[in-house]
VOPAGU-2260 file (C-alpha; in pm, 1 decimal, decimal comma):
REM VOPAGU-2260
SITE   aa  ch    i         X         Y         Z
SITE  MET   A    0   -1290,2    1831,0    1184,7
SITE  ASN   A    1   -1439,1    1735,6     846,9
SITE  THR   A    2   -1160,0    1513,6     716,4
SITE  LYS   A    3   -1277,7    1163,8     631,7
SITE  VAL   A    4   -1070,0     847,5     600,5
SITE  HIS   A    5   -1188,9     542,5     407,5
SITE  ILE   A    6   -1000,1     220,7     483,1
SITE  LEU   A    7   -1030,9     -42,8     210,8
SITE  THR   A    8    -940,6    -409,8     236,6
SITE  LEU   A    9    -946,6    -598,3     -94,3
SITE  SER   A   10    -948,0    -976,1     -78,1
SITE  LYS   A   11    -971,6   -1275,2    -309,1
SITE  ASP   A   12    -968,7   -1638,4    -187,8
SITE  ILE   A   13    -751,0   -1568,5     116,9
SITE  ASP   A   14    -984,8   -1600,3     416,1
SITE  ASN   A   15    -722,2   -1652,4     688,2
SITE  GLU   A   16    -524,9   -1341,8     593,3
SITE  LEU   A   17    -844,9   -1138,1     556,5
SITE  LEU   A   18    -948,4   -1230,5     910,3
SITE  ASN   A   19    -600,6   -1143,2    1043,9
SITE  THR   A   20    -604,3    -806,7     867,2
SITE  THR   A   21    -949,8    -717,4    1001,6
SITE  HIS   A   22    -855,2    -828,8    1352,1
SITE  SER   A   23    -545,3    -605,3    1346,4
SITE  LEU   A   24    -756,2    -303,8    1251,0
SITE  VAL   A   25   -1015,6    -373,7    1522,2
SITE  LEU   A   26    -738,4    -393,9    1783,2
SITE  SER   A   27    -590,5     -68,1    1654,8
SITE  ALA   A   28    -924,1     112,4    1694,1
SITE  LYS   A   29   -1010,3     -46,9    2028,8
SITE  ASP   A   30    -917,1     244,0    2257,0
SITE  SER   A   31    -984,9     531,0    2015,9
SITE  ASP   A   32   -1248,4     796,6    2078,4
SITE  THR   A   33   -1586,0     675,9    1945,4
SITE  LYS   A   34   -1686,9    1020,1    1818,8
SITE  ILE   A   35   -1364,9    1063,8    1622,9
SITE  LEU   A   36   -1401,1     715,2    1475,9
SITE  GLN   A   37   -1716,3     841,1    1304,0
SITE  ASN   A   38   -1479,2    1003,4    1054,8
SITE  ILE   A   39   -1334,4     663,6     961,8
SITE  PHE   A   40   -1520,1     413,5     744,0
SITE  TYR   A   41   -1401,2      58,2     678,2
SITE  SER   A   42   -1492,2    -143,1     367,4
SITE  ILE   A   43   -1402,8    -505,4     301,3
SITE  VAL   A   44   -1438,7    -574,9     -70,7
SITE  ILE   A   45   -1427,7    -944,6    -160,2
SITE  LYS   A   46   -1369,0   -1063,3    -515,9
SITE  ASN   A   47   -1510,3   -1416,2    -480,6
SITE  TYR   A   48   -1771,7   -1324,6    -222,5
SITE  VAL   A   49   -1975,0   -1645,8    -261,6
SITE  ASN   A   50   -1666,8   -1853,2    -175,8
SITE  CYS   A   51   -1578,7   -1662,1     141,2
SITE  GLN   A   52   -1613,9   -1893,1     442,5
SITE  ILE   A   53   -1562,4   -1636,0     718,1
SITE  LEU   A   54   -1835,5   -1377,3     656,2
SITE  LYS   A   55   -2005,2   -1446,9     989,5
SITE  LYS   A   56   -1673,2   -1422,7    1177,8
SITE  LEU   A   57   -1596,4   -1092,1    1009,3
SITE  GLU   A   58   -1938,1    -949,9    1091,9
SITE  ASP   A   59   -1918,1   -1058,2    1456,7
SITE  LEU   A   60   -1568,8    -914,9    1490,8
SITE  LEU   A   61   -1661,6    -577,2    1343,8
SITE  GLU   A   62   -1998,2    -546,3    1518,1
SITE  ASN   A   63   -1813,9    -567,1    1850,3
SITE  SER   A   64   -1591,5    -277,2    1747,7
SITE  ASN   A   65   -1658,7      95,1    1716,5
SITE  LEU   A   66   -1583,4     100,2    1344,1
SITE  ASN   A   67   -1835,2     189,6    1074,8
SITE  PHE   A   68   -1804,2     -92,4     824,7
SITE  GLU   A   69   -1943,0    -280,8     529,4
SITE  ILE   A   70   -1857,6    -620,2     380,2
SITE  VAL   A   71   -1950,4    -633,3      12,6
SITE  PRO   A   72   -1883,6    -831,9    -304,2
SITE  GLN   A   73   -1664,1    -651,2    -554,1
SITE  LYS   A   74   -1924,1    -698,1    -828,3
SITE  LYS   A   75   -2144,4    -452,4    -636,5
SITE  PHE   A   76   -1910,9    -176,4    -756,8
SITE  SER   A   77   -1824,4    -317,4   -1099,0
SITE  ARG   A   78   -1925,2     -94,9   -1386,1
SITE  GLU   A   79   -1844,6    -347,6   -1658,2
SITE  GLU   A   80   -1720,3    -699,0   -1720,8
SITE  HIS   A   81   -1356,8    -588,5   -1750,8
SITE  ILE   A   82   -1301,7    -786,4   -2068,3
SITE  LYS   A   83   -1002,4    -567,8   -2155,3
SITE  PHE   A   84    -834,3    -603,3   -1817,4
SITE  LYS   A   85    -485,5    -753,6   -1830,3
SITE  THR   A   86    -520,0    -851,5   -1465,6
SITE  ASN   A   87    -821,9    -927,1   -1249,7
SITE  GLY   A   88    -650,2    -862,6    -920,2
SITE  TRP   A   89    -579,6    -555,2    -708,3
SITE  TYR   A   90    -599,0    -303,2    -993,4
SITE  GLU   A   91    -944,7    -414,9   -1098,2
SITE  GLY   A   92   -1067,2    -370,8    -742,2
SITE  VAL   A   93    -918,8     -20,7    -714,4
SITE  TYR   A   94   -1068,3      79,0   -1049,6
SITE  ASP   A   95   -1412,1     -41,8    -943,0
SITE  ILE   A   96   -1431,9     133,0    -606,7
SITE  LEU   A   97   -1279,2     471,4    -699,0
SITE  LYS   A   98   -1615,1     586,3    -835,8
SITE  THR   A   99   -1786,8     513,2    -504,3
SITE  VAL   A  100   -1562,3     708,2    -265,8
SITE  SER   A  101   -1586,7    1079,4    -190,0
SITE  PRO   A  102   -1316,9    1274,2    -383,9
SITE  ASN   A  103   -1188,0    1442,7     -66,4
SITE  SER   A  104   -1172,2    1129,1     147,3
SITE  TYR   A  105    -828,1     991,7     227,1
SITE  LEU   A  106    -795,4     628,7     118,2
SITE  TRP   A  107    -589,3     367,4     297,4
SITE  PHE   A  108    -553,7      34,7     115,3
SITE  LEU   A  109    -493,4    -221,8     388,4
SITE  ASN   A  110    -541,6    -538,3     186,0
SITE  ALA   A  111    -575,8    -896,2     306,5
SITE  GLY   A  112    -226,5    -989,6     421,8
SITE  ASP   A  113    -138,8    -636,9     538,7
SITE  TYR   A  114    -180,3    -552,8     906,5
SITE  ALA   A  115    -244,9    -240,4    1108,4
SITE  LEU   A  116     -27,3    -174,7    1412,1
SITE  LYS   A  117    -164,3    -102,6    1756,8
SITE  ASN   A  118    -114,2     272,7    1709,7
SITE  SER   A  119    -215,9     297,3    1340,9
SITE  ILE   A  120    -560,8     445,3    1403,6
SITE  ASP   A  121    -415,4     690,2    1657,9
SITE  LEU   A  122    -164,5     804,2    1394,3
SITE  ILE   A  123    -445,5     857,6    1142,9
SITE  ILE   A  124    -644,8    1056,4    1397,6
SITE  LYS   A  125    -345,0    1265,8    1502,8
SITE  PHE   A  126    -192,0    1349,4    1165,7
SITE  ILE   A  127    -486,8    1333,4     926,9
SITE  ILE   A  128    -825,9    1371,4    1095,0
SITE  ASN   A  129    -707,3    1624,3    1354,9
SITE  SER   A  130    -451,2    1781,0    1124,1
SITE  SER   A  131    -452,0    2118,8     950,1
SITE  TYR   A  132    -249,7    1977,4     661,8
SITE  SER   A  133    -551,5    1893,7     443,8
SITE  ASN   A  134    -391,0    2068,6     145,7
SITE  TYR   A  135    -169,3    1765,1      89,2
SITE  ALA   A  136    -259,1    1504,6    -169,7
SITE  GLY   A  137    -153,8    1239,5      74,8
SITE  PHE   A  138      37,5    1134,8     383,8
SITE  SER   A  139     328,0     892,9     373,5
SITE  PHE   A  140     427,0     668,1     663,7
SITE  LEU   A  141     660,8     369,8     705,2
SITE  THR   A  142     597,7      -2,8     658,3
SITE  GLU   A  143     743,8    -292,5     855,1
SITE  ILE   A  144     835,6    -572,7     612,8
SITE  THR   A  145     827,2    -915,5     776,3
SITE  ASP   A  146     905,7   -1272,9     677,3
SITE  ARG   A  147     932,5   -1525,7     960,4
SITE  ASN   A  148    1232,6   -1411,1    1167,4
SITE  THR   A  149    1335,3   -1136,5     924,6
SITE  SER   A  150    1200,9    -782,1     939,9
SITE  PHE   A  151    1301,7    -432,2     835,5
SITE  ILE   A  152    1147,7     -87,6     787,5
SITE  LYS   A  153    1084,2      56,8     441,9
SITE  PRO   A  154    1178,2     306,1     319,2
SITE  ASN   A  155    1507,6     391,8     483,9
SITE  ILE   A  156    1529,5     760,4     566,5
SITE  LEU   A  157    1785,9    1030,6     629,2
SITE  PHE   A  158    1725,1    1365,3     797,4
SITE  ASP   A  159    1911,5    1637,2     607,8
SITE  GLN   A  160    2024,8    1900,3     859,7
SITE  ASN   A  161    2067,7    2167,5     593,4
SITE  SER   A  162    1718,8    2152,3     447,7
SITE  LYS   A  163    1552,6    2023,2     768,4
SITE  ARG   A  164    1373,1    1764,9     558,4
SITE  TYR   A  165    1361,9    1388,9     549,3
SITE  ILE   A  166    1512,4    1219,1     245,9
SITE  LEU   A  167    1371,4     884,4     132,1
SITE  SER   A  168    1593,4     646,1     -60,1
SITE  MET   A  169    1290,5     498,5    -237,0
SITE  LEU   A  170     915,9     536,6    -251,2
SITE  PRO   A  171     711,4     408,8      44,5
SITE  CYS   A  172     504,4      91,3      19,4
SITE  PHE   A  173     146,4     159,3     -85,1
SITE  GLN   A  174       2,1      25,2     242,1
SITE  ALA   A  175     188,1     310,1     418,3
SITE  ILE   A  176      12,2     572,9     206,3
SITE  LEU   A  177    -310,6     762,6     270,3
SITE  ILE   A  178    -408,2     955,1     -41,5
SITE  LYS   A  179    -713,3    1159,5    -134,7
SITE  SER   A  180    -944,6     971,4    -366,4
SITE  LYS   A  181    -949,7    1243,5    -630,7
SITE  TYR   A  182    -573,8    1214,7    -685,1
SITE  LEU   A  183    -606,8     847,3    -768,2
SITE  LYS   A  184    -909,1     909,8    -989,0
SITE  ASP   A  185    -694,7    1131,0   -1210,1
SITE  PHE   A  186    -499,0     817,8   -1299,7
SITE  GLU   A  187    -776,4     558,3   -1308,2
SITE  TYR   A  188    -696,1     481,0   -1673,3
SITE  LEU   A  189    -362,3     342,3   -1554,8
SITE  PHE   A  190    -537,9     113,7   -1307,1
SITE  TYR   A  191    -758,1      -7,4   -1591,4
SITE  LYS   A  192    -448,1    -111,1   -1784,2
SITE  GLY   A  193    -355,6    -328,3   -1487,4
SITE  ILE   A  194      21,3    -282,5   -1522,9
SITE  GLU   A  195     197,4    -426,1   -1218,1
SITE  GLY   A  196     336,2    -161,7    -982,7
SITE  ILE   A  197     167,8     129,6   -1161,8
SITE  GLU   A  198      60,4     275,4    -827,6
SITE  MET   A  199     425,7     358,1    -758,1
SITE  LYS   A  200     444,4     570,5   -1073,8
SITE  ILE   A  201     146,6     768,5    -942,6
SITE  LEU   A  202     315,8     816,6    -604,5
SITE  GLU   A  203     637,0     924,3    -774,8
SITE  TYR   A  204     445,2    1190,8    -966,1
SITE  TYR   A  205     295,7    1342,9    -650,2
SITE  PHE   A  206     616,0    1311,3    -448,8
SITE  LYS   A  207     803,8    1510,5    -712,1
SITE  LYS   A  208     536,3    1779,8    -684,6
SITE  ASN   A  209     593,8    1787,8    -304,8
SITE  SER   A  210     227,7    1697,1    -255,2
SITE  PHE   A  211     296,3    1439,7      15,4
SITE  CYS   A  212     360,6    1498,7     382,4
SITE  PHE   A  213     602,8    1238,1     518,4
SITE  ILE   A  214     559,9    1118,0     877,4
SITE  PRO   A  215     844,3     897,0    1009,0
SITE  GLU   A  216     611,9     660,1    1195,4
SITE  CYS   A  217     527,6     300,2    1107,4
SITE  ILE   A  218     160,5     249,3    1018,0
SITE  ALA   A  219     143,6     -93,8     852,3
SITE  ILE   A  220     296,9    -438,2     836,0
SITE  PHE   A  221     352,4    -611,3     503,3
SITE  SER   A  222     391,0    -986,9     535,1
SITE  TYR   A  223     563,2   -1195,0     269,0
SITE  GLY   A  224     312,5   -1463,7     363,8
SITE  GLY   A  225      18,8   -1241,6     275,8
SITE  THR   A  226    -182,9   -1181,1     -37,8
SITE  SER   A  227     114,4   -1088,9    -253,7
SITE  THR   A  228     295,3   -1416,8    -204,0
SITE  THR   A  229      49,3   -1676,0     -73,3
SITE  LYS   A  230     -31,9   -1799,4    -422,5
SITE  SER   A  231     187,3   -1805,5    -730,4
SITE  ILE   A  232      66,7   -1564,2    -996,3
SITE  GLY   A  233     200,6   -1795,9   -1266,6
SITE  SER   A  234     485,4   -1776,7   -1516,1
SITE  LYS   A  235     258,3   -1636,8   -1789,0
SITE  LYS   A  236     168,4   -1335,8   -1571,1
SITE  ARG   A  237     533,0   -1287,6   -1471,2
SITE  LEU   A  238     632,6   -1278,6   -1838,2
SITE  LEU   A  239     357,6   -1025,6   -1908,9
SITE  ASN   A  240     489,8    -809,5   -1623,7
SITE  ILE   A  241     842,4    -833,0   -1764,7
SITE  TYR   A  242     715,3    -724,1   -2106,2
SITE  ASN   A  243     525,5    -427,7   -1959,5
SITE  PHE   A  244     818,7    -315,1   -1743,6
SITE  LEU   A  245    1053,3    -328,9   -2043,3
SITE  ARG   A  246     804,9    -141,5   -2258,7
SITE  HIS   A  247     760,6     133,6   -2000,6
SITE  ARG   A  248    1137,2     148,9   -1921,3
SITE  ARG   A  249    1084,7      55,5   -1556,3
SITE  PHE   A  250    1416,4    -119,6   -1524,4
SITE  LEU   A  251    1429,1    -166,3   -1145,4
SITE  LYS   A  252    1089,1    -336,1   -1154,7
SITE  LEU   A  253    1206,4    -536,3   -1455,6
SITE  ILE   A  254    1506,2    -673,7   -1265,6
SITE  SER   A  255    1288,3    -745,5    -962,7
SITE  GLU   A  256    1034,4    -938,0   -1171,2
SITE  ILE   A  257    1305,1   -1145,3   -1342,1
SITE  ILE   A  258    1442,4   -1243,5   -1001,0
SITE  LYS   A  259    1091,2   -1340,7    -884,1
SITE  LEU   A  260    1043,8   -1551,3   -1198,3
SITE  VAL   A  261    1369,3   -1737,0   -1131,3
SITE  ILE   A  262    1274,7   -1793,0    -765,0
SITE  GLU   A  263     932,0   -1922,9    -866,2
SITE  PHE   A  264    1078,6   -2154,0   -1130,8
SITE  ILE   A  265    1357,8   -2305,1    -918,2
SITE  HIS   A  266    1159,2   -2331,1    -590,5
SITE  PHE   A  267    1464,1   -2271,0    -370,6
SITE  SER   A  268    1356,9   -2107,0     -44,2
SITE  PHE   A  269    1699,9   -1956,4      21,0
SITE  LEU   A  270    1664,6   -1749,8    -298,8
SITE  LYS   A  271    1351,0   -1587,3    -159,2
SITE  LYS   A  272    1534,0   -1497,9     161,3
SITE  TYR   A  273    1824,2   -1360,7     -42,8
SITE  TYR   A  274    1580,3   -1141,3    -238,0
SITE  ILE   A  275    1435,1   -1005,2      86,6
SITE  TYR   A  276    1782,5    -908,8     208,5
SITE  ILE   A  277    1851,0    -734,3    -121,8
SITE  SER   A  278    1530,8    -532,5     -75,2
SITE  LYS   A  279    1640,6    -441,0     275,9
SITE  PHE   A  280    1991,7    -323,8     193,8
SITE  ARG   A  281    1921,7    -160,6    -143,1
SITE  SER   A  282    1765,3     146,4      15,8
SITE  LEU   A  283    2017,2     146,6     300,7
SITE  ILE   A  284    2305,6     167,3      53,0
SITE  MET   A  285    2133,2     448,5    -136,4
SITE  ILE   A  286    2099,8     650,6     182,5
SITE  LYS   A  287    2469,5     600,0     260,8
SITE  ILE   A  288    2580,7     735,9     -76,0
SITE  PHE   A  289    2355,7    1043,0     -57,7
SITE  PRO   A  290    2642,9    1282,4      36,4
SITE  LEU   A  291    2826,8    1176,8    -280,3
SITE  MET   A  292    2511,9    1225,2    -485,4
SITE  LYS   A  293    2483,6    1582,8    -351,6
SITE  ILE   A  294    2839,7    1658,9    -459,6
SITE  LEU   A  295    2759,7    1530,0    -808,6
SITE  LYS   A  296    2431,3    1727,5    -802,9
SITE  LEU   A  297    2233,1    1408,8    -849,4
SITE  GLU   A  298    2036,5    1433,4    -525,9
SITE  SER   A  299    1714,1    1479,8    -724,9
SITE  LEU   A  300    1727,6    1105,2    -787,6
SITE  PHE   A  301    1624,8    1060,5    -424,3
SITE  ILE   A  302    1274,7    1118,3    -294,2
SITE  ARG   A  303    1258,9    1422,5     -69,0
SITE  ALA   A  304     972,3    1463,2     175,3
SITE  ASP   A  305     830,7    1726,5     405,8
SITE  CYS   A  306     891,3    1692,2     778,6
SITE  LEU   A  307     621,4    1753,1    1037,1
C-alpha cells in the first residue's frame, strides 16, 4: 500500500472559506484508520500569508485531527517573481507547488471555498490508496454544485448497457479529480500562461486517452459563494479571458465568460441564478440526446469513462 495522496488547499484573502474547507476535511477524516491516514498529506498554501487572521484556529483544528499537515506561505515554493504571469491566482499557486510534490503522488485540489463530504476520505482510501488501479493517471468523481437552495450534481452521467461504461456529458469539475503529479507537470507551461480554465484542456487530453478511472460517487462540494465567486475578478480580467478563449477557439468557455461579464456588469441576482440553471441542464440535455448522437456516429463528442 504505497500509494500517496497529497491534498492541497490554495487560499488568498478568504479566511472564512478557508476555515470551512479545512473543517470539512477534518470531519471527513475523523473516523478513518490512523495508519492508513499516514498515506495522506494535507497542505494549506496561503498567498497573502501575513494577512491571514485564522492561522491559530487552523493549527488547533488540524492538531486535533489525525491528518499530517502543513500551513505555509505560497512564497515558500515560489521559484521566481512571476513577472510574466497573466494571472496571480490559482494557476500561479499550482505552478509553484508542482515542483515540490512527488511525481507519483495523487493530487487533490480542494481549494478554499470547496468542501469535502463526510465520506470523501473513505472514498480516497477505498478507490485510490487501497486500490490496484495505480496505472491510471487519475481518478474522476462527482461534484455537488450548491448555491443557497439550489444544488445539482456535475457531471451528469449515463450508463451505456452495450459497452458497460459510464458516459459523461461533460468533463468533471477539477475538485472532483485526483491526478498524479507527474501528469500535471507535463503541462506546467500551460499553468504558467495562466489561461482561465486550462486545467480542463489537460483533463480532456487524458480522458481521451482513457487514462482516467471514473467513480460515480460524489467527493466534493463546490459553492458559488466560495473562492471563485466571493470577489469580483474585474472587467479587465474578464475581457482578457474572453480574448484568450477566442484565440484558443474555446467557444463554450467564451460564451460562459461573456455571460459572466454581463452578470457582473448589470448586478442582477436573478441572472446569476439563471446561469446556474443553464449549467445544470446543459449536461442533462446532452445526456438525453446521446442515442441520436450514436446514430449519427458523433458519440466521440461525449466523454467516455471506465466503470469500476
